[in-house]
N, C-alpha and C positions, 0 to 999 in steps of 0.2 A: 256321725263321725265328727270328731273334734281334732283340730290340728293347730299347734302352736309352733311357730318358727321364730327363734330369737337369736340375734347376733350377740355372742358373748366374748369377752376378753377380760384381762385382769383389771382394767380400769373402767369396767362396765358401770360401776356405781359412782364413779368419779370421786373416790375417797383418796386420802393420802397414802393409805395402806392398800397395796394391790390384793385382789382376790386370787387365791391359789386353789381353793377347793370349793365345791358346791355340793349340797345335798338337795335332792329333789324329793319332795313329799307329794304323793298322789293319794287322794281320798275319794272313794266311790260313794256317791250319794243317790244313786239311781235305784232301780228295782232289784229284784232278787237274782237276776241272771248274771250280773257282773259284766265286766268288759276287759278286753286285752288292751294293754297300753305299751307302746313302743317309745323308749327314750333313747335318743342317739345324738351323737355329736360328730360333725364332719367339718374339716378345715381344708385349707389349700393343699395339704399334704396327705389327704385321705381321711379315713374314718378314725376317730379318737376312741369311741366307745359305743356300745349298743346294749340295750337291755330290753327284754320283752317280759312283761309281768301280767298276770291275771289278777285283777282285784274285784271283789264283790262284797256283799254285805257280811259274809262270813270269813273274809280274809283276815290275816293276822292283825291284831290291834283292834281297838274299839272303832266301830264305824267303818271297817273295811279300808284301812289305809296301808300304804307301802312306802318305805323310804329307801331310796337308792343313795348310798353314802359315798363320799370322797371322790366325786367326779373332778378330774383335773381341769383347771382353767389356765389357758396359756396366754402369752402376751400377744400372739397373733389372733385376730378375730376368727371365730368359727361359728357354725350354725348349730344351735341346740334345737332338736326336733322332739316334740311330744305329740304323739298321734294315738287317738283312741278309736276303736271300731264300733262304739255304741252310737245308736241313732237318737237316743233320748236327749232332749235339751237339758243343759245344766246338770249333767250326770257326774262330773269330775271336778274336784277342787285341787288346785295345784299351788304349792309353795316352794320357792327356791331359797335355800339358806346359803348365803355367801360367806365364806370364811377366809381368814388370812392363813399364811403359812404356819402360824403357831396355833391355829384352831380357834382363834377369836372370831365370833360372829360379827360381821361387818354390816349385814343387812339381811332382811327377810322380805322377799317380794311375793305378793299374792297375785292372783290372776288380774285383779282390777289395776294394780300398779303396773303389771306387764302391759296391759292394754294402753295405759297412759303413756308409757315409754314408746310404744309402737306408733302413737298418734303424732 
């Protein structure tokens, strides 16, 4: 099982332009069976969104990837949760695409960068 808990808000990347939307790309790099992945966001006022997807080696796209588009990012901090039910180590690759209100990409975070932010 893999679990990532990240506190997100519009100034998360500390840029002059606030983040308003985020795309979450999940890529499965494990064996044949695949995995279920939960992506959810919860803040002080309740749940913002939740998505449950199954990804595997034969999922849409090359290499079994799934993209969840246009997740809202608010000015109030909230918790982004990405949870997988696979027990294989290193079975999931995650990227967060942070965008402005006009759709401009402000930054792309990989798992390694998310780990550095957590430290």
